[in-house]
C-alpha positions, -999 to +999 in steps of 0.1 A: -145-254+038-124-280+020-112-293+055-145-302+064-151-324+030-119-339+028-131-358+064-162-368+049-151-380+017-125-402+035-151-415+059-171-424+028-143-445+016-135-463+046-171-475+048-169-493+015-135-511+026-138-546+039-115-573+051-132-599+027-113-623+006-090-610-021-096-619-055-068-643-053-081-659-023-112-664-042-098-680-073-078-703-048-110-712-033-129-718-066-104-734-088-109-771-090-079-787-075-087-826-083-075-836-048-100-819-021-100-840+010-134-849+023-121-838+059-113-802+046-140-784+065-132-748+056-106-719+062-115-686+079-090-655+082-091-644+115-079-607+126-046-607+146-054-611+183-089-625+173-101-639+204-124-667+184-091-680+170-095-713+198-132-721+182-138-744+154-147-721+119-184-729+121-184-708+154-171-675+136-198-651+126-176-620+120-194-604+088-164-609+069-155-643+077-147-666+048-158-700+046-147-725+017-161-758+015-193-761+037-221-780+027-206-786-009-181-810+001-156-818-027-170-788-049-150-758-048-174-729-033-171-697-010-193-681+013-190-642+012-209-620+035-224-594+007-239-565+029-276-557+014-297-529+026-318-543+058-347-566+042-341-558+006-318-567-022-303-530-027-265-537-026-244-512-003-212-498-010-195-528+010-211-552-010-201-537-044-165-537-031-170-574-019-183-581-056-158-565-076-133-587-058-152-617-070-159-603-107-122-601-110-115-636-095-147-647-122-127-631-151-093-642-143-082-668-167-080-694-142-122-692-137-130-676-169-141-714-186-163-721-155-198-721-146-212-709-110-239-711-090-248-677-070-267-689-038-286-666-017-291-674+019-309-654+052-311-660+085-343-673+104-359-636+108-390-634+094-410-662+077-397-685+061-416-675+024-400-639+028-367-650+032-370-672+001-381-647-021-352-622-003-329-648-008-339-649-045-339-613-054-303-609-035-290-635-056-306-622-085-288-587-075-253-605-075-258-621-106-268-586-123-241-569-108-215-595-120-232-594-154-234-559-160-199-545-144-175-574-155-193-584-190-199-619-174-220-641-196-253-652-181-246-683-192-221-687-164-242-677-139-273-694-122-286-673-094-307-697-066-322-683-032-328-709-007-337-688+021-331-700+057-323-735+044-287-750+046-280-725+075-243-718+081-247-711+118-278-733+135-301-710+151-339-709+162-366-693+148-365-655+143-330-655+153-308-625+134-272-639+124-250-621+102-232-652+092-265-669+078-272-639+055-245-648+028-241-654-007-224-688-016-204-691-047-202-730-062-180-736-090-204-760-112-177-772-139-173-760-174 
């Protein structure tokens, strides 16, 4: 029986793992540098042998893609693919793994004095009103998780949902695109 339980336990652990950015990469993306180029569009870590390496970063739609910069040119920010249960704001084990890295980054001395916007985004599947509400709930879930697990002061985080506005990958109505279902963290200063 122990042989049967051990593989099941390992499968549960593997499903919570991800290839998202490390805490060090998040810190690097969110710390003010004072000399951010307006031509910097972003960085996307690619898996070895990834065929999309020849495409521009905006075309990368992997659920673990990391994009830095985006629509907040000159403002330190990062887009994280936080995994939620379908149509809800319930955090999955994979989401908690990503948020643990974010929590470690936000509590690092490099970022400990800064405040951040937590912006929830959705794709265009469903109505705009539903997506706006869902994105607000998801941003609030991330905010609450960081406050609870990492003791981050509520005054350092501002949760905001924007629904299907500000799409990372432009798509038509009712088009599912995992890259658009993201949480963006923006450093808004001290």
